[in-house]
N, CA, C and O atoms as CSV, one atom per row, in Angstrom:
chain,resi,resn,atom,element,x,y,z
A,1,ILE,N,N,0.023,-6.578,7.084
A,1,ILE,CA,C,0.357,-5.285,6.513
A,1,ILE,C,C,0.707,-4.340,7.699
A,1,ILE,O,O,-0.048,-4.199,8.661
A,2,VAL,N,N,1.857,-3.726,7.572
A,2,VAL,CA,C,2.289,-2.724,8.622
A,2,VAL,C,C,1.682,-1.373,8.332
A,2,VAL,O,O,1.266,-0.664,9.249
A,3,GLY,N,N,1.630,-1.014,7.073
A,3,GLY,CA,C,1.080,0.283,6.714
A,3,GLY,C,C,0.981,0.468,5.211
A,3,GLY,O,O,1.524,-0.321,4.438
A,4,VAL,N,N,0.289,1.511,4.811
A,4,VAL,CA,C,0.083,1.814,3.406
A,4,VAL,C,C,0.467,3.287,3.246
A,4,VAL,O,O,0.088,4.135,4.054
A,5,LYS,N,N,1.230,3.571,2.177
A,5,LYS,CA,C,1.579,4.955,1.824
A,5,LYS,C,C,1.260,5.213,0.382
A,5,LYS,O,O,1.498,4.351,-0.465
A,6,ALA,N,N,0.723,6.386,0.072
A,6,ALA,CA,C,0.533,6.846,-1.289
A,6,ALA,C,C,1.828,7.507,-1.742
A,6,ALA,O,O,2.292,8.448,-1.098
A,7,VAL,N,N,2.427,7.032,-2.846
A,7,VAL,CA,C,3.674,7.537,-3.273
A,7,VAL,C,C,3.700,7.797,-4.786
A,7,VAL,O,O,2.853,7.305,-5.532
A,8,ASN,N,N,4.683,8.572,-5.207
A,8,ASN,CA,C,4.915,8.791,-6.647
A,8,ASN,C,C,6.168,7.992,-7.043
A,8,ASN,O,O,6.942,7.559,-6.189
A,9,GLU,N,N,6.338,7.816,-8.321
A,9,GLU,CA,C,7.447,6.976,-8.831
A,9,GLU,C,C,8.799,7.579,-8.477
A,9,GLU,O,O,9.785,6.848,-8.380
A,10,ASP,N,N,8.874,8.882,-8.281
A,10,ASP,CA,C,10.171,9.526,-8.027
A,10,ASP,C,C,10.532,9.591,-6.520
A,10,ASP,O,O,11.533,10.199,-6.140
A,11,GLN,N,N,9.705,8.960,-5.686
A,11,GLN,CA,C,9.994,8.947,-4.233
A,11,GLN,C,C,10.705,7.682,-3.805
A,11,GLN,O,O,10.931,6.771,-4.601
A,12,GLU,N,N,11.050,7.646,-2.533
A,12,GLU,CA,C,11.699,6.448,-1.931
A,12,GLU,C,C,10.951,6.067,-0.625
A,12,GLU,O,O,10.345,6.914,0.033
A,13,LEU,N,N,11.016,4.808,-0.290
A,13,LEU,CA,C,10.418,4.324,0.951
A,13,LEU,C,C,11.544,3.815,1.866
A,13,LEU,O,O,12.591,3.368,1.396
A,14,MET,N,N,11.303,3.893,3.174
A,14,MET,CA,C,12.188,3.324,4.163
A,14,MET,C,C,11.392,2.235,4.930
A,14,MET,O,O,10.272,2.482,5.376
A,15,ILE,N,N,11.961,1.082,5.068
A,15,ILE,CA,C,11.349,-0.007,5.866
A,15,ILE,C,C,12.256,-0.211,7.096
A,15,ILE,O,O,13.463,-0.419,6.968
A,16,ILE,N,N,11.669,-0.148,8.230
A,16,ILE,CA,C,12.423,-0.306,9.516
A,16,ILE,C,C,11.923,-1.504,10.266
A,16,ILE,O,O,10.725,-1.678,10.486
A,17,THR,N,N,12.900,-2.356,10.667
A,17,THR,CA,C,12.570,-3.596,11.415
A,17,THR,C,C,12.684,-3.328,12.922
A,17,THR,O,O,13.212,-2.307,13.363
A,18,THR,N,N,12.157,-4.304,13.694
A,18,THR,CA,C,12.229,-4.244,15.138
A,18,THR,C,C,13.684,-4.362,15.627
A,18,THR,O,O,13.985,-3.991,16.762
A,19,GLU,N,N,14.562,-4.865,14.795
A,19,GLU,CA,C,15.976,-4.987,15.117
A,19,GLU,C,C,16.797,-3.753,14.742
A,19,GLU,O,O,18.006,-3.722,14.970
A,20,GLY,N,N,16.140,-2.725,14.164
A,20,GLY,CA,C,16.834,-1.523,13.814
A,20,GLY,C,C,17.426,-1.475,12.431
A,20,GLY,O,O,18.160,-0.547,12.094
A,21,ILE,N,N,17.100,-2.505,11.599
A,21,ILE,CA,C,17.618,-2.549,10.246
A,21,ILE,C,C,16.732,-1.599,9.392
A,21,ILE,O,O,15.505,-1.669,9.450
A,22,ILE,N,N,17.365,-0.738,8.624
A,22,ILE,CA,C,16.635,0.208,7.784
A,22,ILE,C,C,17.002,-0.073,6.326
A,22,ILE,O,O,18.179,-0.120,5.968
A,23,ILE,N,N,15.975,-0.259,5.493
A,23,ILE,CA,C,16.133,-0.484,4.047
A,23,ILE,C,C,15.502,0.687,3.332
A,23,ILE,O,O,14.365,1.064,3.617
A,24,ARG,N,N,16.259,1.272,2.383
A,24,ARG,CA,C,15.743,2.419,1.604
A,24,ARG,C,C,15.545,1.953,0.152
A,24,ARG,O,O,16.490,1.498,-0.492
A,25,ILE,N,N,14.311,2.070,-0.352
A,25,ILE,CA,C,13.946,1.500,-1.665
A,25,ILE,C,C,13.367,2.564,-2.491
A,25,ILE,O,O,12.429,3.234,-2.058
A,26,PRO,N,N,13.906,2.775,-3.740
A,26,PRO,CA,C,13.230,3.676,-4.685
A,26,PRO,C,C,11.923,3.083,-5.165
A,26,PRO,O,O,11.880,1.916,-5.552
A,27,VAL,N,N,10.883,3.846,-5.146
A,27,VAL,CA,C,9.551,3.326,-5.533
A,27,VAL,C,C,9.549,2.827,-7.008
A,27,VAL,O,O,8.876,1.849,-7.336
A,28,ASN,N,N,10.295,3.498,-7.860
A,28,ASN,CA,C,10.302,3.062,-9.253
A,28,ASN,C,C,10.965,1.707,-9.438
A,28,ASN,O,O,10.883,1.160,-10.538
A,29,SER,N,N,11.591,1.153,-8.473
A,29,SER,CA,C,12.188,-0.198,-8.576
A,29,SER,C,C,11.241,-1.308,-8.076
A,29,SER,O,O,11.573,-2.491,-8.159
A,30,ILE,N,N,10.080,-0.924,-7.566
A,30,ILE,CA,C,9.105,-1.934,-7.076
A,30,ILE,C,C,8.167,-2.268,-8.219
A,30,ILE,O,O,7.588,-1.377,-8.841
A,31,SER,N,N,8.017,-3.579,-8.496
A,31,SER,CA,C,7.186,-4.038,-9.586
A,31,SER,C,C,5.710,-3.807,-9.316
A,31,SER,O,O,5.238,-3.998,-8.195
A,32,MET,N,N,4.977,-3.392,-10.355
A,32,MET,CA,C,3.528,-3.231,-10.312
A,32,MET,C,C,2.907,-4.497,-10.822
A,32,MET,O,O,3.203,-4.922,-11.939
A,33,LEU,N,N,2.023,-5.137,-10.010
A,33,LEU,CA,C,1.371,-6.330,-10.374
A,33,LEU,C,C,-0.100,-6.237,-10.312
A,33,LEU,O,O,-0.620,-5.298,-9.708
A,34,GLY,N,N,-0.813,-7.152,-10.897
A,34,GLY,CA,C,-2.280,-7.171,-10.919
A,34,GLY,C,C,-2.870,-7.739,-9.644
A,34,GLY,O,O,-2.134,-8.157,-8.750
A,35,ARG,N,N,-4.180,-7.758,-9.553
A,35,ARG,CA,C,-4.891,-8.210,-8.352
A,35,ARG,C,C,-4.680,-9.689,-8.023
A,35,ARG,O,O,-4.711,-10.085,-6.858
A,36,ILE,N,N,-4.471,-10.480,-9.038
A,36,ILE,CA,C,-4.435,-11.928,-8.820
A,36,ILE,C,C,-3.075,-12.426,-8.272
A,36,ILE,O,O,-2.958,-13.590,-7.887
A,37,THR,N,N,-2.093,-11.586,-8.239
A,37,THR,CA,C,-0.748,-11.979,-7.772
A,37,THR,C,C,-0.663,-12.026,-6.266
A,37,THR,O,O,-1.558,-11.565,-5.558
A,38,SER,N,N,0.460,-12.609,-5.777
A,38,SER,CA,C,0.633,-12.698,-4.316
A,38,SER,C,C,1.465,-11.571,-3.738
A,38,SER,O,O,1.770,-11.583,-2.545
A,39,GLY,N,N,1.838,-10.603,-4.549
A,39,GLY,CA,C,2.557,-9.441,-3.997
A,39,GLY,C,C,4.010,-9.409,-4.372
A,39,GLY,O,O,4.473,-10.264,-5.127
A,40,VAL,N,N,4.744,-8.445,-3.863
A,40,VAL,CA,C,6.122,-8.213,-4.142
A,40,VAL,C,C,6.865,-8.221,-2.837
A,40,VAL,O,O,6.466,-7.524,-1.904
A,41,LYS,N,N,7.948,-8.994,-2.733
A,41,LYS,CA,C,8.774,-9.054,-1.507
A,41,LYS,C,C,9.754,-7.890,-1.536
A,41,LYS,O,O,10.543,-7.761,-2.472
A,42,LEU,N,N,9.705,-7.041,-0.513
A,42,LEU,CA,C,10.593,-5.864,-0.432
A,42,LEU,C,C,11.746,-6.076,0.526
A,42,LEU,O,O,12.766,-5.397,0.404
A,43,ILE,N,N,11.627,-6.981,1.465
A,43,ILE,CA,C,12.676,-7.183,2.461
A,43,ILE,C,C,12.740,-8.644,2.902
A,43,ILE,O,O,11.686,-9.247,3.103
A,44,ASN,N,N,13.896,-9.231,3.059
A,44,ASN,CA,C,14.043,-10.598,3.550
A,44,ASN,C,C,14.028,-10.556,5.044
A,44,ASN,O,O,14.731,-9.742,5.643
A,45,MET,N,N,13.261,-11.394,5.662
A,45,MET,CA,C,13.152,-11.423,7.160
A,45,MET,C,C,13.792,-12.722,7.645
A,45,MET,O,O,13.083,-13.691,7.916
A,46,ASP,N,N,15.118,-12.758,7.759
A,46,ASP,CA,C,15.815,-13.919,8.263
A,46,ASP,C,C,15.559,-13.966,9.759
A,46,ASP,O,O,15.791,-12.985,10.466
A,47,GLN,N,N,15.072,-15.123,10.248
A,47,GLN,CA,C,14.672,-15.252,11.644
A,47,GLN,C,C,15.586,-16.271,12.318
A,47,GLN,O,O,15.816,-17.378,11.831
A,48,ASP,N,N,16.098,-15.823,13.478
A,48,ASP,CA,C,16.841,-16.759,14.355
A,48,ASP,C,C,15.830,-17.375,15.266
A,48,ASP,O,O,14.724,-16.854,15.409
A,49,ASP,N,N,16.191,-18.509,15.908
A,49,ASP,CA,C,15.210,-19.103,16.871
A,49,ASP,C,C,14.979,-18.186,18.066
A,49,ASP,O,O,13.879,-18.152,18.617
A,50,ALA,N,N,16.019,-17.433,18.474
A,50,ALA,CA,C,15.887,-16.571,19.649
A,50,ALA,C,C,15.140,-15.275,19.345
A,50,ALA,O,O,14.545,-14.704,20.259
A,51,LYS,N,N,15.143,-14.783,18.105
A,51,LYS,CA,C,14.583,-13.511,17.789
A,51,LYS,C,C,13.494,-13.638,16.759
A,51,LYS,O,O,13.609,-14.446,15.838
A,52,GLU,N,N,12.460,-12.878,16.887
A,52,GLU,CA,C,11.455,-12.817,15.901
A,52,GLU,C,C,11.468,-11.406,15.318
A,52,GLU,O,O,10.988,-10.463,15.947
A,53,ILE,N,N,12.024,-11.269,14.103
A,53,ILE,CA,C,12.204,-9.983,13.476
A,53,ILE,C,C,10.907,-9.631,12.680
A,53,ILE,O,O,10.359,-10.457,11.950
A,54,ARG,N,N,10.467,-8.411,12.854
A,54,ARG,CA,C,9.268,-7.967,12.170
A,54,ARG,C,C,9.481,-6.535,11.638
A,54,ARG,O,O,10.368,-5.814,12.096
A,55,VAL,N,N,8.676,-6.161,10.697
A,55,VAL,CA,C,8.735,-4.774,10.199
A,55,VAL,C,C,7.993,-3.952,11.249
A,55,VAL,O,O,6.853,-4.247,11.605
A,56,ALA,N,N,8.676,-2.909,11.734
A,56,ALA,CA,C,8.133,-2.041,12.737
A,56,ALA,C,C,7.398,-0.876,12.140
A,56,ALA,O,O,6.373,-0.442,12.665
A,57,SER,N,N,7.944,-0.340,10.984
A,57,SER,CA,C,7.418,0.893,10.448
A,57,SER,C,C,7.815,1.062,8.977
A,57,SER,O,O,8.816,0.497,8.538
A,58,ILE,N,N,7.059,1.812,8.242
A,58,ILE,CA,C,7.410,2.201,6.926
A,58,ILE,C,C,7.255,3.747,6.822
A,58,ILE,O,O,6.406,4.333,7.493
A,59,ALA,N,N,8.068,4.375,5.990
A,59,ALA,CA,C,7.967,5.837,5.892
A,59,ALA,C,C,8.412,6.273,4.510
A,59,ALA,O,O,9.278,5.645,3.900
A,60,LYS,N,N,7.809,7.365,4.009
A,60,LYS,CA,C,8.288,7.980,2.767
A,60,LYS,C,C,9.503,8.826,3.140
A,60,LYS,O,O,9.535,9.479,4.182
A,61,VAL,N,N,10.483,8.792,2.271
A,61,VAL,CA,C,11.694,9.611,2.412
A,61,VAL,C,C,11.347,11.039,2.024
A,61,VAL,O,O,10.860,11.277,0.919
A,62,ARG,N,N,11.578,11.948,2.875
A,62,ARG,CA,C,11.279,13.362,2.553
A,62,ARG,C,C,12.344,13.937,1.664
A,62,ARG,O,O,13.528,13.642,1.820
A,63,GLU,N,N,11.926,14.753,0.739
A,63,GLU,CA,C,12.846,15.415,-0.164
A,63,GLU,C,C,13.336,16.714,0.459
A,63,GLU,O,O,12.547,17.541,0.916
A,64,GLU,N,N,14.672,16.876,0.468
A,64,GLU,CA,C,15.231,18.142,0.991
A,64,GLU,C,C,14.897,19.284,0.069
A,64,GLU,O,O,14.834,19.053,-1.139
A,65,PRO,N,N,14.676,20.495,0.532
A,65,PRO,CA,C,14.479,21.619,-0.337
A,65,PRO,C,C,15.653,21.829,-1.259
A,65,PRO,O,O,16.795,21.846,-0.802
A,66,GLY,N,N,15.403,21.993,-2.569
A,66,GLY,CA,C,16.482,22.151,-3.508
A,66,GLY,C,C,17.104,20.883,-3.994
A,66,GLY,O,O,18.009,20.942,-4.826
A,67,GLU,N,N,16.671,19.721,-3.519
A,67,GLU,CA,C,17.284,18.443,-3.919
A,67,GLU,C,C,17.008,18.168,-5.388
A,67,GLU,O,O,17.892,17.648,-6.069
A,68,LYS,N,N,15.853,18.481,-5.905
A,68,LYS,CA,C,15.521,18.243,-7.325
A,68,LYS,C,C,16.435,19.081,-8.204
A,68,LYS,O,O,16.882,18.613,-9.251
A,69,GLU,N,N,16.720,20.311,-7.796
A,69,GLU,CA,C,17.546,21.207,-8.590
A,69,GLU,C,C,18.996,20.692,-8.608
A,69,GLU,O,O,19.701,20.808,-9.610
A,70,ALA,N,N,19.420,20.115,-7.457
A,70,ALA,CA,C,20.799,19.595,-7.415
A,70,ALA,C,C,21.005,18.416,-8.280
A,70,ALA,O,O,22.124,18.206,-8.749
A,71,GLU,N,N,19.951,17.582,-8.542
A,71,GLU,CA,C,20.019,16.413,-9.393
A,71,GLU,C,C,20.211,16.797,-10.862
A,71,GLU,O,O,20.809,16.052,-11.638
A,72,LYS,N,N,19.697,17.959,-11.224
A,72,LYS,CA,C,19.742,18.384,-12.644
A,72,LYS,C,C,21.082,18.837,-13.007
A,72,LYS,O,O,21.313,19.231,-14.151
């Protein structure tokens, strides 16, 4: 586990790898599962023999002031 963030369904997460790849994911698109499951895969980590790619960081996407009003 790289990190844990408390989020709401209307927010987005960014996953950043050691190679500089950034994935932006809406939280409402992530499946909610029970305790007995093995989890949800959010990013594919294709590995070359020469490189070991890892998740470096996760972050909540900040909402710009007035962004909610622009969506309406």
